[in-house]
SEVEXBA-894189 format. One line per field, with one value per residue (C-alpha): x, y, z; residue in one letter; residue number from 1. Coordinates in Angstrom, 3 decimals. Layout:
! residues N
c1 (X; ...)
c2 (Y; ...)
c3 (Z; ...)
res (a; ...)
n (NUM; ...)
This chain:
! residues 626
c1 (0.146; 1.765; -0.196; 0.520; 4.476; 4.422; 2.452; 4.661; 7.619; 5.591; 4.292; 7.824; 9.195; 6.668; 7.099; 11.081; 10.564; 7.682; 10.312; 13.118; 12.189; 11.128; 14.033; 14.579; 14.390; 12.555; 14.397; 17.820; 19.477; 22.919; 23.702; 27.319; 28.183; 30.929; 34.042; 35.652; 37.444; 34.737; 32.065; 33.717; 32.711; 29.133; 27.866; 30.359; 28.069; 28.008; 24.487; 25.081; 26.536; 22.759; 20.946; 22.657; 21.525; 17.979; 17.860; 19.307; 16.634; 13.211; 13.805; 12.272; 14.669; 15.309; 13.124; 15.931; 19.998; 21.831; 25.739; 27.494; 30.173; 32.678; 33.572; 36.292; 39.671; 39.141; 35.831; 35.776; 33.324; 31.763; 29.344; 29.670; 25.708; 24.045; 20.095; 19.225; 19.137; 20.692; 24.025; 23.999; 22.973; 25.662; 28.361; 27.123; 26.950; 30.534; 31.543; 30.097; 30.855; 34.521; 35.129; 37.278; 36.039; 39.853; 39.830; 40.796; 38.670; 35.255; 35.460; 31.656; 31.856; 34.274; 31.863; 28.781; 30.885; 32.045; 28.398; 26.804; 29.625; 28.950; 26.727; 23.409; 23.236; 22.171; 19.390; 17.131; 14.111; 13.654; 12.393; 13.601; 13.244; 16.943; 16.804; 20.296; 20.863; 24.053; 24.821; 27.307; 28.662; 30.963; 31.188; 32.855; 36.469; 38.917; 41.278; 42.620; 42.176; 38.105; 38.119; 39.207; 36.384; 33.576; 34.744; 33.908; 30.486; 29.757; 30.342; 28.241; 25.363; 24.997; 26.457; 26.379; 22.677; 21.502; 22.683; 20.998; 17.791; 18.368; 18.906; 15.417; 17.743; 16.492; 19.215; 18.391; 20.380; 21.085; 23.023; 24.492; 26.010; 24.253; 27.921; 26.942; 26.464; 22.656; 22.283; 24.173; 22.613; 18.918; 18.891; 20.323; 17.321; 14.809; 16.018; 16.067; 12.533; 13.710; 14.485; 16.818; 17.007; 19.085; 19.426; 19.135; 20.955; 22.658; 19.225; 17.349; 19.284; 17.082; 14.378; 15.133; 16.105; 12.981; 11.183; 13.192; 12.402; 8.565; 8.552; 10.476; 8.206; 4.924; 2.746; -0.371; 0.322; -1.970; -2.292; -1.340; -4.580; -2.255; 0.042; -2.355; -2.838; -5.533; -4.437; -7.531; -8.231; -6.958; -3.457; -0.920; 2.015; 3.535; 6.309; 6.946; 9.446; 9.910; 12.660; 13.697; 16.454; 20.109; 19.733; 16.176; 14.139; 10.689; 7.863; 5.012; 2.285; 0.280; -3.897; -3.868; -1.674; 1.180; 4.812; 5.967; 9.605; 11.986; 14.237; 14.107; 12.183; 8.507; 6.534; 8.989; 11.703; 13.836; 16.200; 17.584; 19.865; 20.867; 17.760; 15.543; 14.144; 12.289; 9.689; 8.448; 5.521; 3.751; 0.245; -0.438; -2.685; -5.747; -7.158; -5.632; -1.978; 0.204; 3.278; 5.470; 9.718; 9.172; 8.698; 5.476; 5.741; 8.256; 7.421; 4.898; 3.494; 4.000; 1.033; 0.742; -2.725; -5.566; -7.608; -5.897; -6.142; -4.813; -4.436; -3.598; 0.559; 1.751; 4.631; 8.013; 8.366; 5.188; 5.528; 3.881; 0.813; 0.233; -3.413; -2.800; -5.740; -6.436; -8.710; -8.608; -9.976; -10.757; -9.463; -10.073; -7.069; -6.766; -10.381; -12.083; -14.881; -17.937; -20.236; -22.271; -23.306; -19.422; -18.339; -21.192; -19.073; -15.800; -14.465; -11.500; -9.265; -6.174; -3.887; -0.891; 2.287; 5.221; 8.650; 10.443; 13.408; 12.850; 9.063; 6.376; 3.863; 0.069; -1.117; -4.601; -6.715; -10.066; -12.416; -12.957; -15.953; -17.540; -17.782; -18.731; -17.162; -14.290; -13.299; -11.962; -10.576; -8.419; -5.814; -5.484; -1.962; 0.783; 2.070; 5.209; 8.249; 9.479; 9.474; 5.693; 4.083; 0.437; -0.818; -4.506; -6.164; -9.350; -11.502; -13.435; -14.973; -13.268; -10.313; -8.266; -5.219; -3.266; -0.711; 2.026; 3.704; 6.353; 7.046; 8.878; 7.204; 9.399; 8.781; 8.422; 11.141; 14.391; 13.832; 16.861; 18.157; 22.189; 24.128; 24.981; 26.426; 27.153; 23.177; 22.172; 20.315; 19.345; 16.569; 16.194; 13.548; 14.497; 12.598; 13.890; 12.641; 11.478; 8.011; 7.156; 6.333; 8.303; 6.423; 3.113; 3.969; 4.645; 6.205; 5.252; 7.941; 6.237; 7.833; 7.108; 8.437; 9.136; 5.211; 3.717; 3.142; 2.884; 4.009; 3.855; 5.540; 5.819; 9.986; 11.172; 11.410; 14.986; 15.340; 13.058; 15.278; 14.188; 13.042; 15.093; 14.205; 17.462; 16.484; 18.123; 18.537; 18.229; 20.203; 18.761; 15.901; 15.059; 12.224; 11.303; 10.507; 9.214; 7.537; 4.517; 4.681; 1.428; 2.723; 1.521; 2.909; 3.873; 0.620; -1.328; -2.032; -2.341; -0.677; 0.018; 3.265; 4.465; 8.547; 9.974; 10.749; 13.976; 15.213; 17.401; 18.849; 21.325; 22.677; 23.567; 25.824; 26.711; 26.675; 23.171; 23.066; 20.326; 19.418; 17.245; 14.232; 12.995; 10.197; 6.447; 5.351; 3.017; 0.174; 0.860; -1.653; -5.225; -7.998; -8.499; -11.919; -14.008; -12.957; -15.924; -15.490; -15.584; -12.511; -10.467; -10.817; -8.466; -5.670; -5.092; -2.124; -1.939; -3.470; -1.735; -4.453; -6.188; -9.713; -10.525; -13.264; -15.030; -13.445; -16.413; -17.382; -15.961; -18.371; -18.373; -18.344; -22.191; -22.723; -24.173; -28.061; -28.732; -26.932; -27.109; -24.938; -22.527; -22.381; -22.186; -18.916; -17.428; -18.080; -16.256; -13.202; -10.137; -8.611; -5.360; -3.541; -5.183; -4.456; -0.753; 0.542; 1.929; 1.843; -0.584; 2.651; 3.857; 0.834; 0.800; 4.331; 2.983; 0.032; 2.107; 4.531; 1.855; -0.157; 3.173; 4.031; 0.481; 1.665; 4.800; 3.280; 0.432; 2.781; 4.782; 1.604; 0.819; 4.348; 4.654; 1.314; 2.646; 6.264; 4.262; 2.492; 5.490; 6.687; 3.406; 4.166; 1.696; 3.206; 1.976; 0.472; -2.935; -6.226; -8.600; -12.078; -15.147)
c2 (0.058; 2.903; 5.656; 4.284; 4.301; 7.826; 9.176; 7.410; 9.230; 12.372; 12.210; 11.717; 14.768; 17.045; 15.883; 16.519; 19.838; 20.801; 19.904; 21.814; 24.940; 24.763; 25.008; 28.358; 31.759; 34.920; 37.859; 38.917; 40.746; 42.733; 44.637; 47.140; 48.324; 51.685; 50.226; 53.680; 54.691; 57.305; 54.749; 54.075; 57.348; 57.229; 53.826; 53.255; 50.292; 48.802; 49.232; 47.952; 44.235; 43.677; 45.345; 42.646; 40.099; 41.430; 40.987; 37.778; 36.812; 38.549; 36.724; 33.002; 30.319; 29.100; 32.235; 34.687; 35.125; 37.120; 38.658; 41.492; 43.224; 46.180; 49.048; 51.873; 52.162; 48.430; 46.285; 43.223; 40.495; 39.724; 37.608; 35.617; 35.470; 32.418; 31.121; 32.375; 29.594; 28.025; 27.809; 31.246; 32.975; 31.453; 32.440; 35.674; 35.973; 34.969; 37.648; 41.053; 41.598; 41.099; 43.192; 46.026; 49.717; 51.410; 52.450; 56.368; 56.656; 55.510; 54.038; 54.053; 53.763; 50.576; 48.754; 49.397; 48.647; 44.985; 43.778; 44.731; 42.217; 40.238; 37.296; 36.109; 33.170; 29.956; 29.125; 32.614; 32.162; 33.873; 37.117; 37.706; 40.744; 42.799; 44.877; 46.334; 48.329; 50.952; 52.037; 55.039; 58.100; 59.428; 60.979; 59.899; 60.800; 58.486; 61.369; 64.596; 66.087; 67.065; 66.692; 63.229; 62.764; 64.543; 62.770; 59.181; 60.973; 61.513; 58.144; 56.687; 59.342; 58.234; 55.229; 53.271; 54.466; 53.414; 50.079; 49.726; 51.051; 48.424; 45.900; 46.443; 46.760; 48.692; 50.545; 51.461; 54.140; 55.013; 57.909; 57.530; 61.231; 64.661; 64.899; 62.366; 63.049; 63.441; 64.414; 61.575; 59.009; 59.832; 60.299; 56.590; 55.497; 57.630; 56.434; 52.610; 52.928; 52.678; 54.765; 57.207; 57.584; 59.659; 57.898; 60.178; 57.904; 54.798; 52.886; 53.991; 51.941; 48.627; 50.276; 51.439; 48.058; 46.635; 48.884; 48.074; 44.271; 45.116; 47.196; 44.284; 41.294; 42.566; 40.238; 40.279; 41.785; 41.683; 45.215; 45.608; 46.966; 48.761; 46.025; 43.341; 41.366; 39.338; 35.121; 33.821; 30.049; 31.196; 32.144; 29.627; 30.986; 34.826; 35.951; 39.029; 41.349; 43.424; 46.335; 47.196; 48.676; 46.765; 44.175; 44.054; 40.745; 40.607; 39.209; 37.204; 36.059; 33.553; 33.587; 30.774; 33.259; 31.674; 33.013; 32.389; 30.262; 32.307; 29.467; 27.191; 24.226; 23.265; 25.431; 28.316; 29.660; 32.715; 34.784; 37.446; 40.382; 43.072; 45.464; 43.169; 39.599; 37.483; 35.026; 32.649; 30.767; 27.974; 27.261; 29.548; 29.092; 31.495; 34.067; 37.362; 37.872; 40.517; 42.039; 44.054; 45.098; 46.374; 49.745; 49.077; 52.080; 49.891; 46.780; 44.213; 40.818; 39.506; 36.189; 33.358; 32.739; 31.660; 34.772; 37.279; 41.286; 42.667; 46.656; 48.018; 48.505; 52.157; 52.242; 52.884; 56.228; 58.504; 61.622; 65.225; 65.845; 62.133; 60.288; 57.536; 54.870; 51.859; 49.211; 46.335; 43.272; 40.301; 36.785; 33.049; 31.005; 33.751; 34.064; 36.999; 37.416; 38.614; 37.405; 40.580; 39.126; 38.623; 41.942; 43.940; 42.989; 44.530; 47.886; 49.502; 51.793; 53.999; 55.656; 57.526; 58.692; 60.729; 59.510; 61.989; 60.502; 58.400; 60.519; 59.110; 62.087; 60.991; 63.184; 61.397; 58.429; 57.552; 54.496; 53.734; 52.959; 49.574; 49.438; 46.130; 43.961; 45.637; 48.731; 52.393; 55.388; 58.068; 60.402; 63.245; 64.075; 64.614; 67.812; 67.483; 65.123; 62.960; 58.949; 57.996; 54.611; 54.005; 51.464; 49.442; 48.205; 45.089; 45.061; 42.077; 41.671; 38.321; 38.745; 41.615; 42.443; 45.055; 45.970; 48.480; 50.012; 52.332; 54.566; 58.118; 61.268; 63.338; 66.049; 64.308; 66.714; 68.642; 72.125; 74.326; 77.406; 77.986; 80.897; 79.674; 83.162; 86.788; 87.350; 83.766; 82.009; 77.913; 76.579; 72.554; 70.359; 66.411; 63.459; 61.838; 58.588; 56.080; 56.315; 59.692; 59.455; 62.112; 61.494; 62.389; 64.917; 68.215; 71.097; 75.001; 78.052; 80.935; 84.278; 86.943; 90.572; 93.048; 94.412; 91.234; 90.621; 86.916; 85.015; 81.587; 79.249; 75.846; 74.086; 72.183; 68.798; 67.775; 64.374; 61.582; 62.696; 66.675; 69.779; 72.597; 76.808; 79.038; 82.236; 85.804; 88.117; 92.160; 94.408; 95.843; 92.798; 90.943; 88.183; 85.200; 81.741; 78.772; 75.776; 73.654; 69.960; 68.403; 65.075; 61.480; 58.122; 55.004; 53.750; 56.656; 58.855; 62.230; 64.936; 68.477; 69.952; 73.406; 73.912; 76.525; 79.943; 80.871; 84.288; 85.637; 88.954; 91.042; 94.705; 96.640; 95.182; 92.481; 88.930; 87.422; 85.749; 82.904; 81.961; 79.423; 81.691; 80.498; 78.057; 78.582; 76.392; 74.011; 71.877; 68.051; 66.531; 67.096; 65.078; 61.792; 60.886; 58.286; 56.203; 54.869; 52.508; 55.773; 56.371; 53.219; 52.680; 55.383; 54.231; 51.674; 49.971; 45.849; 44.183; 42.859; 40.672; 38.348; 37.741; 34.069; 33.420; 30.071; 30.085; 31.129; 28.736; 25.162; 22.444; 18.700; 16.792; 15.357; 11.961; 9.446; 9.627; 5.826; 3.190; 1.099; 3.471; 3.152; -0.603; -0.518; 1.669; -0.433; -4.022; -2.387; -1.532; -3.668; -5.100; -3.225; -6.704; -6.478; -3.194; -2.550; -6.455; -6.344; -8.646; -8.114; -7.704; -5.106; -3.196; -3.167; -1.625; 1.198; 1.741; 1.882; 4.368; 6.730; 6.431; 7.559; 10.258; 11.608; 11.548; 13.335; 15.884; 16.238; 16.421; 18.882; 21.192; 20.957; 21.746; 24.501; 26.227; 25.748; 27.211; 29.998; 31.129; 31.411; 34.813; 35.673; 38.780; 40.860; 41.043; 43.669; 46.782; 47.009; 45.409; 43.664; 45.733; 43.372)
c3 (-0.092; -1.554; 0.553; 3.706; 3.162; 2.043; 5.116; 7.462; 5.702; 5.856; 8.900; 10.277; 8.170; 9.733; 12.928; 12.895; 10.866; 13.789; 16.470; 15.156; 15.731; 19.365; 21.016; 19.207; 20.868; 19.461; 20.863; 21.049; 23.897; 23.462; 26.264; 25.384; 28.901; 29.198; 30.782; 31.133; 34.374; 35.182; 35.489; 38.928; 40.062; 38.275; 39.353; 42.534; 43.864; 40.525; 39.822; 36.219; 36.943; 39.213; 35.811; 33.493; 35.646; 36.135; 32.093; 32.556; 35.105; 33.545; 30.074; 29.919; 29.374; 26.079; 24.712; 24.417; 23.515; 25.688; 25.130; 26.838; 25.095; 26.918; 25.094; 25.697; 24.160; 22.627; 22.515; 24.013; 25.266; 28.423; 28.031; 24.275; 22.959; 24.054; 24.786; 28.099; 30.637; 33.843; 32.983; 31.408; 33.969; 36.495; 33.772; 33.829; 37.695; 37.805; 35.409; 35.797; 39.249; 38.003; 35.105; 34.872; 34.186; 33.478; 30.164; 29.289; 25.981; 24.766; 20.806; 21.132; 16.925; 17.141; 19.120; 17.144; 14.071; 16.100; 16.966; 13.537; 12.459; 14.962; 13.438; 15.579; 17.187; 15.441; 18.268; 17.105; 14.753; 11.339; 11.908; 15.745; 17.690; 18.630; 21.449; 22.164; 25.037; 25.267; 28.884; 28.929; 30.972; 28.649; 25.003; 21.913; 22.471; 20.960; 20.767; 21.781; 18.503; 18.103; 14.733; 15.258; 17.461; 15.404; 12.041; 14.220; 16.009; 11.725; 11.151; 13.885; 13.055; 9.801; 8.193; 11.470; 12.847; 8.921; 9.380; 12.405; 10.762; 7.800; 10.197; 12.422; 15.435; 18.272; 20.192; 23.492; 24.870; 28.478; 30.060; 33.450; 33.813; 32.578; 30.697; 27.979; 24.135; 24.542; 21.099; 19.912; 21.982; 21.730; 17.539; 18.017; 20.004; 17.970; 14.880; 15.849; 17.277; 20.613; 23.971; 25.627; 29.113; 31.841; 34.328; 37.625; 40.319; 39.553; 41.132; 38.291; 35.904; 37.152; 36.251; 33.310; 32.443; 33.667; 31.201; 28.141; 28.568; 29.402; 26.133; 24.333; 25.577; 26.874; 29.256; 31.434; 34.833; 37.731; 39.699; 43.034; 45.239; 48.335; 49.333; 47.958; 44.754; 43.780; 42.386; 40.125; 38.822; 35.527; 36.492; 35.680; 36.853; 38.165; 38.618; 41.088; 40.124; 43.629; 44.101; 47.886; 49.385; 49.810; 52.239; 52.929; 52.419; 50.709; 52.705; 50.897; 52.943; 50.585; 50.683; 53.384; 55.840; 55.657; 54.677; 51.527; 51.631; 49.523; 48.176; 45.140; 45.742; 44.828; 42.584; 43.707; 42.003; 43.151; 42.087; 44.478; 44.269; 46.399; 45.375; 43.541; 43.749; 41.320; 42.502; 40.208; 41.303; 39.141; 40.019; 42.507; 45.296; 44.699; 46.839; 48.216; 48.353; 50.259; 49.766; 52.333; 52.610; 48.696; 46.432; 45.241; 42.960; 40.911; 41.470; 39.159; 38.578; 35.476; 34.599; 32.481; 32.083; 29.404; 30.823; 29.415; 28.490; 24.878; 23.834; 20.968; 20.760; 21.182; 18.911; 20.766; 19.034; 19.263; 17.638; 19.263; 18.705; 16.923; 17.590; 20.072; 19.873; 22.169; 22.132; 24.456; 24.420; 26.945; 25.261; 26.491; 25.385; 22.375; 21.765; 21.820; 24.851; 23.543; 25.914; 27.174; 30.503; 31.062; 29.694; 31.868; 34.351; 33.594; 33.884; 31.943; 33.338; 31.354; 33.049; 31.325; 33.333; 32.102; 33.905; 35.304; 36.974; 39.369; 39.440; 37.825; 37.018; 36.378; 33.268; 33.185; 34.501; 33.288; 32.209; 28.739; 27.452; 25.637; 22.107; 20.157; 22.451; 22.941; 25.168; 22.814; 23.472; 21.761; 22.899; 20.421; 20.922; 23.867; 23.577; 25.591; 24.614; 27.087; 28.247; 29.037; 30.446; 29.382; 32.090; 31.022; 34.030; 33.736; 36.847; 36.428; 39.695; 40.412; 38.507; 37.132; 34.663; 33.970; 30.665; 30.726; 27.891; 27.613; 24.683; 23.806; 22.764; 20.493; 17.575; 14.275; 12.570; 13.710; 12.594; 12.470; 10.696; 9.915; 7.937; 4.711; 3.511; 4.512; 3.256; 3.630; 5.881; 5.742; 7.435; 7.185; 8.579; 8.911; 9.934; 13.103; 12.666; 9.336; 10.901; 9.183; 5.406; 3.758; 0.423; 1.935; 4.296; 3.704; 5.640; 5.654; 7.118; 8.282; 8.953; 11.217; 10.954; 12.956; 12.031; 13.096; 9.270; 8.981; 5.293; 4.749; 2.065; 1.597; 2.109; -1.010; -0.572; -0.796; -2.456; -0.597; 3.094; 4.436; 3.644; 3.297; 2.157; 2.078; 2.557; 1.386; 4.453; 3.425; 5.374; 8.954; 8.618; 11.361; 11.879; 13.344; 11.791; 12.447; 10.765; 10.400; 9.573; 8.396; 8.865; 7.851; 9.464; 7.379; 8.830; 7.461; 11.199; 10.267; 12.832; 12.730; 14.714; 15.394; 15.782; 18.181; 16.769; 15.191; 14.717; 12.102; 11.853; 9.638; 11.066; 7.987; 5.177; 8.503; 7.815; 8.706; 12.169; 13.375; 16.796; 18.647; 19.939; 23.540; 23.516; 24.358; 27.377; 26.341; 28.033; 28.212; 26.070; 24.269; 26.901; 25.741; 24.335; 23.559; 20.460; 18.111; 15.295; 12.846; 15.126; 14.858; 11.218; 9.502; 11.554; 8.805; 11.142; 11.062; 13.917; 17.150; 17.935; 15.716; 16.697; 15.989; 14.741; 13.092; 9.794; 6.896; 3.907; 5.115; 5.893; 6.509; 3.681; 2.584; 3.965; 1.570; 2.296; 3.025; 5.061; 1.523; 0.062; 2.810; 2.765; -1.033; -0.487; 1.896; 0.309; -2.941; -1.351; -1.372; 1.904; 2.952; 2.027; -1.347; -1.572; -1.203; -0.922; 2.171; 4.883; 8.309; 10.073; 7.637; 7.446; 11.304; 11.737; 9.496; 10.938; 14.536; 13.041; 11.765; 15.095; 16.515; 14.410; 15.405; 19.042; 18.605; 16.759; 18.767; 22.161; 20.100; 19.843; 23.292; 24.043; 22.040; 23.381; 26.486; 26.225; 24.124; 27.295; 28.854; 27.006; 25.354; 23.368; 21.279; 17.651; 15.281; 15.930; 16.376; 17.853; 15.405; 15.405; 16.127)
res (m; k; w; l; k; v; n; t; v; l; f; f; s; a; a; l; l; f; w; a; p; i; s; q; a; d; t; q; f; r; v; i; v; d; a; s; g; s; m; l; i; s; d; p; d; k; l; t; s; e; a; l; r; l; i; s; n; l; a; p; e; e; e; a; t; l; g; i; w; l; f; g; e; a; p; r; v; l; l; p; e; s; v; v; n; k; s; t; k; a; k; l; a; s; y; v; d; s; y; v; t; q; d; v; q; t; d; l; e; s; i; i; k; v; l; l; e; t; p; s; s; n; d; l; e; p; g; f; n; q; h; w; i; l; v; t; d; g; m; v; d; i; s; l; d; d; a; i; n; q; a; s; r; n; r; i; l; n; e; l; t; s; e; l; e; s; q; g; i; h; l; h; t; i; s; m; t; g; y; t; d; k; e; l; l; e; t; l; s; l; r; t; d; a; t; h; t; e; v; a; i; p; e; d; l; l; d; t; f; d; r; i; f; t; q; a; a; p; s; d; e; l; p; f; d; g; n; r; f; l; v; d; d; a; i; e; e; l; t; l; v; v; f; h; e; n; g; i; q; p; h; i; l; k; p; n; g; q; i; l; s; l; v; n; g; g; n; t; s; v; a; a; s; n; h; y; t; l; i; t; i; t; e; p; d; s; g; e; w; q; v; s; n; v; d; l; e; r; s; s; i; r; v; i; t; d; l; s; a; q; v; t; k; v; a; p; v; v; f; q; n; e; p; i; y; s; t; v; g; l; f; q; e; d; i; l; i; q; d; e; d; i; l; s; l; l; s; v; k; q; t; l; s; r; l; n; g; e; n; k; d; v; v; f; s; n; a; i; p; k; r; n; s; q; f; k; q; s; i; e; g; i; r; e; a; g; n; y; e; l; t; t; e; i; d; g; k; t; f; s; r; q; l; t; q; y; f; a; v; h; p; g; i; e; f; e; g; m; n; s; g; s; n; l; v; t; f; s; a; k; p; v; n; l; k; l; n; v; m; r; s; n; v; q; i; e; f; t; d; e; s; s; a; i; q; t; e; l; m; p; l; i; g; q; g; y; w; e; k; v; v; p; v; a; a; d; q; h; a; k; v; r; a; r; l; i; g; v; t; q; t; g; m; r; f; d; y; w; t; p; y; w; h; f; d; r; e; g; e; n; a; a; t; v; q; l; g; d; e; v; p; q; g; l; l; v; t; p; v; p; s; s; n; r; d; v; m; p; i; l; v; p; p; a; i; t; v; v; n; e; v; e; g; e; t; e; p; a; l; p; d; t; n; d; e; i; t; e; e; l; e; n; e; p; t; p; e; e; a; s; g; l; s; t; t; e; w; m; m; y; v; a; l; n; l; g; a; i; v; i; i; g; g; g; i; f; l; y; r; r; l; a; k; k; n; k; s; i; k; g; d; d; v; n; d; v)
n (1; 2; 3; 4; 5; 6; 7; 8; 9; 10; 11; 12; 13; 14; 15; 16; 17; 18; 19; 20; 21; 22; 23; 24; 25; 26; 27; 28; 29; 30; 31; 32; 33; 34; 35; 36; 37; 38; 39; 40; 41; 42; 43; 44; 45; 46; 47; 48; 49; 50; 51; 52; 53; 54; 55; 56; 57; 58; 59; 60; 61; 62; 63; 64; 65; 66; 67; 68; 69; 70; 71; 72; 73; 74; 75; 76; 77; 78; 79; 80; 81; 82; 83; 84; 85; 86; 87; 88; 89; 90; 91; 92; 93; 94; 95; 96; 97; 98; 99; 100; 101; 102; 103; 104; 105; 106; 107; 108; 109; 110; 111; 112; 113; 114; 115; 116; 117; 118; 119; 120; 121; 122; 123; 124; 125; 126; 127; 128; 129; 130; 131; 132; 133; 134; 135; 136; 137; 138; 139; 140; 141; 142; 143; 144; 145; 146; 147; 148; 149; 150; 151; 152; 153; 154; 155; 156; 157; 158; 159; 160; 161; 162; 163; 164; 165; 166; 167; 168; 169; 170; 171; 172; 173; 174; 175; 176; 177; 178; 179; 180; 181; 182; 183; 184; 185; 186; 187; 188; 189; 190; 191; 192; 193; 194; 195; 196; 197; 198; 199; 200; 201; 202; 203; 204; 205; 206; 207; 208; 209; 210; 211; 212; 213; 214; 215; 216; 217; 218; 219; 220; 221; 222; 223; 224; 225; 226; 227; 228; 229; 230; 231; 232; 233; 234; 235; 236; 237; 238; 239; 240; 241; 242; 243; 244; 245; 246; 247; 248; 249; 250; 251; 252; 253; 254; 255; 256; 257; 258; 259; 260; 261; 262; 263; 264; 265; 266; 267; 268; 269; 270; 271; 272; 273; 274; 275; 276; 277; 278; 279; 280; 281; 282; 283; 284; 285; 286; 287; 288; 289; 290; 291; 292; 293; 294; 295; 296; 297; 298; 299; 300; 301; 302; 303; 304; 305; 306; 307; 308; 309; 310; 311; 312; 313; 314; 315; 316; 317; 318; 319; 320; 321; 322; 323; 324; 325; 326; 327; 328; 329; 330; 331; 332; 333; 334; 335; 336; 337; 338; 339; 340; 341; 342; 343; 344; 345; 346; 347; 348; 349; 350; 351; 352; 353; 354; 355; 356; 357; 358; 359; 360; 361; 362; 363; 364; 365; 366; 367; 368; 369; 370; 371; 372; 373; 374; 375; 376; 377; 378; 379; 380; 381; 382; 383; 384; 385; 386; 387; 388; 389; 390; 391; 392; 393; 394; 395; 396; 397; 398; 399; 400; 401; 402; 403; 404; 405; 406; 407; 408; 409; 410; 411; 412; 413; 414; 415; 416; 417; 418; 419; 420; 421; 422; 423; 424; 425; 426; 427; 428; 429; 430; 431; 432; 433; 434; 435; 436; 437; 438; 439; 440; 441; 442; 443; 444; 445; 446; 447; 448; 449; 450; 451; 452; 453; 454; 455; 456; 457; 458; 459; 460; 461; 462; 463; 464; 465; 466; 467; 468; 469; 470; 471; 472; 473; 474; 475; 476; 477; 478; 479; 480; 481; 482; 483; 484; 485; 486; 487; 488; 489; 490; 491; 492; 493; 494; 495; 496; 497; 498; 499; 500; 501; 502; 503; 504; 505; 506; 507; 508; 509; 510; 511; 512; 513; 514; 515; 516; 517; 518; 519; 520; 521; 522; 523; 524; 525; 526; 527; 528; 529; 530; 531; 532; 533; 534; 535; 536; 537; 538; 539; 540; 541; 542; 543; 544; 545; 546; 547; 548; 549; 550; 551; 552; 553; 554; 555; 556; 557; 558; 559; 560; 561; 562; 563; 564; 565; 566; 567; 568; 569; 570; 571; 572; 573; 574; 575; 576; 577; 578; 579; 580; 581; 582; 583; 584; 585; 586; 587; 588; 589; 590; 591; 592; 593; 594; 595; 596; 597; 598; 599; 600; 601; 602; 603; 604; 605; 606; 607; 608; 609; 610; 611; 612; 613; 614; 615; 616; 617; 618; 619; 620; 621; 622; 623; 624; 625; 626)
């Protein structure tokens, strides 16, 4: 029976192909650490080492790779890139406390080149996410000659940043002091869809790494109610990420009133450090838990559950005044819940906060209305640049879920003026990120003279890269200039942005001068408003969540009308031995092999689903509207 032999080969081939990618990781973390001697002053307690251990502890085993490089006078590897597992964590723990920070120079260009040329681990699946983290307290200073340093800086901003963009690498940058080259670091992050953070105190480095990991691998969380949190029956595993003072041990009280023992064993796994503790509990007891001796504002509870909340993903970089649309849905085993009896019990709240060093300033907090089995809201635009946190909390009376997103808000263009001749000034508007669709956007330049008369012109687009306008300046002419970006993102989102004013002046026949004027302070944002289907439709963003419905147009094969027809068909079928010429023993062997392959594939699917839940991440950019 040829079909049986072919089936056996196909089944086992499919089984092997299915199992091959199971162990592959989907996220790459590469960390670049400044090893110059000044880091001893910027980070005397080596919080950088603790932050490196934190990201290895946060990453689910076998689902991410981690490599650590040091840079200063010459690049060097601290931890070769490998899959995060117990062995990797042990190596990291033995390395990070003993590396030397004594280099005199900081050659950032060389380390970025080295990493771009270093092949990724073979343990990564196709299309993996790439998140690189740069920690530094200095500037580009490879030479005593400023011209050489500037040339290196220009190569970083042009050739290397373009290469990072083309490879889809997110380069998160962290400044340990106020003496770093903020413009360079911020540009690296903005152009690669990542965040730049200025650390006020070394302890904030831990929170920054925690936020970067959350941005790279979002997951369901449980909200704190004071120092308590509720665990429901649908929680399969929870991980407490708690921050605390050095030498203080967290105190965890279970629902039955017993204290949780912070040792590895049974269903509990603990990773402890000086300033943080990670506690993972499988099949946790249902009921109210209590936590003390921790900083609750900085702590979180990540969970794996079949009852999950999902929300429209906010882009890592949001332009000033760009609308943000949120659609929130509750899912049971990845299927959107549309039962009104359940949905009527839900309340959904969103809180937007601006991250200001160690402070978190709440911008707004309000309930989201329900529309068509989901909860929808739009924020018309955030006017103040900075780093933000958007928290979505779902209260189901007997359960709760929380989702946290971090993003940076920045102007869509950098507008600046420069003297380009004795009687000429040149104004340019350059996009900060490839997210801006330059071909569909335009920039208007507005001139206001001494009499307050206003003249507006369209700035010419230079190639497909940026806008530029050369302005002749007459003797004794004085004016102020600003630009208006009428922007369209690559996803079709429209927004307007006005730049700060610049001033140009010319005294008699002297050369014209140009300088940035005073910025007018603005409010943080436009009030959030409920979002209807009409509001959400123009977003034109690929969905981050696919609503799983029954497949339309597929029906079961029609059965014969009578038992006589079924019997007739069976009587006309040859026996297995007649059809194949196989002996009964051979026939049974092939059947057994086929059944074995089915069991392998079935087991693989079960295991794959279990592993997938360990690091559920929303891939894409938006929620489907129902």
